[in-house]
C-alpha positions as CSV (number, residue, x, y, z in Angstrom):
1,X,-21.7,13.6,-17.3
2,X,-20.5,17.0,-16.5
3,X,-22.2,20.1,-16.5
4,X,-21.5,23.6,-16.6
5,X,-24.4,26.3,-14.5
6,X,-23.1,29.9,-15.1
7,X,-25.2,32.2,-12.9
8,X,-24.9,35.7,-14.0
9,X,-26.0,38.0,-10.6
10,X,-28.2,41.0,-10.5
11,X,-26.9,44.2,-10.1
12,X,-25.7,45.2,-6.1
13,X,-26.2,41.4,-5.1
14,X,-23.7,41.0,-2.7
15,X,-26.4,41.9,0.6
16,X,-28.2,38.7,-0.8
17,X,-25.4,36.4,-1.5
18,X,-23.9,36.7,2.0
19,X,-27.3,36.2,3.4
20,X,-27.4,32.8,1.6
21,X,-24.1,31.6,1.1
22,X,-23.3,29.3,3.8
23,X,-26.6,27.6,2.6
24,X,-25.0,27.6,-1.1
25,X,-21.5,26.8,0.0
26,X,-23.6,23.2,1.4
27,X,-24.7,22.6,-1.7
28,X,-21.2,22.3,-3.0
29,X,-19.8,20.5,-0.3
30,X,-22.3,17.7,-0.7
31,X,-21.7,17.8,-4.1
32,X,-17.7,17.6,-3.6
33,X,-18.8,14.7,-0.5
34,X,-20.3,12.4,-3.4
35,X,-17.1,13.3,-5.8
36,X,-19.2,15.1,-8.0
37,X,-17.5,18.5,-8.2
38,X,-15.2,19.4,-10.6
39,X,-14.8,23.3,-9.6
40,X,-16.7,26.1,-8.6
41,X,-16.2,29.8,-7.8
42,X,-18.0,33.0,-8.2
43,X,-16.8,36.0,-11.0
44,X,-15.6,39.2,-9.3
45,X,-17.0,42.1,-10.5
46,X,-13.4,44.0,-10.5
47,X,-10.3,42.7,-11.8
48,X,-9.2,41.4,-8.2
49,X,-9.5,38.8,-6.5
50,X,-11.1,39.9,-3.7
51,X,-13.6,42.1,-4.8
52,X,-14.7,43.7,-1.4
53,X,-17.7,45.7,-1.2
54,X,-17.3,45.8,-5.6
55,X,-18.6,42.0,-5.1
56,X,-19.5,40.0,-7.8
57,X,-20.9,39.8,-11.2
58,X,-21.7,35.6,-11.1
59,X,-20.9,32.4,-10.3
60,X,-19.8,29.0,-12.1
61,X,-20.1,25.4,-11.0
62,X,-18.8,22.7,-13.2
63,X,-20.5,19.5,-11.9
64,X,-21.2,15.7,-12.5
65,X,-25.2,15.1,-12.6
66,X,-27.4,12.4,-14.3
67,X,-28.8,14.3,-17.0
68,X,-29.1,17.8,-18.4
69,X,-32.6,18.2,-16.6
70,X,-31.1,16.8,-13.1
71,X,-28.1,19.8,-13.3
72,X,-31.1,22.0,-14.0
73,X,-33.2,21.0,-11.4
74,X,-30.2,21.0,-9.0
75,X,-29.3,24.8,-10.5
76,X,-32.5,26.2,-9.8
77,X,-33.1,24.9,-6.5
78,X,-29.7,26.9,-4.6
79,X,-30.3,29.3,-2.6
80,X,-28.6,32.1,-5.0
81,X,-30.9,31.3,-7.8
82,X,-34.3,30.7,-5.1
83,X,-33.3,34.0,-3.5
84,X,-32.9,36.0,-6.5
85,X,-28.8,36.8,-6.4
86,X,-29.4,34.9,-10.0
87,X,-30.9,37.4,-12.6
88,X,-29.9,34.8,-15.3
89,X,-28.7,31.0,-15.2
90,X,-27.3,28.9,-17.5
91,X,-27.0,25.0,-18.1
92,X,-25.3,23.4,-20.6
93,X,-23.5,20.2,-21.0
94,X,-19.3,20.5,-20.1
95,X,-16.5,18.3,-22.0
96,X,-13.5,18.1,-20.2
97,X,-10.3,18.1,-21.8
98,X,-7.8,19.3,-20.0
99,X,-5.9,18.6,-17.6
């Protein structure tokens, strides 16, 4: 089943994000290689595709996991979660309708 993982960043998270970004992306690429990643990306903190020093306010990941518990475990062990980038993490079942 698909699950939506939404992380809400702490204020001024850009430095922490950049410090662990490579490890975060490697985990996402592992999901992609396994054919389980639907989409992933950050929420820019301002209305711009490249927010520069304004950074990001969080992230959204939609991926396939065996269960809600497995999705939560994956999310809670992501480098953005373990390094303190995220102030809050939400994991919910997701039903893709379109496209």
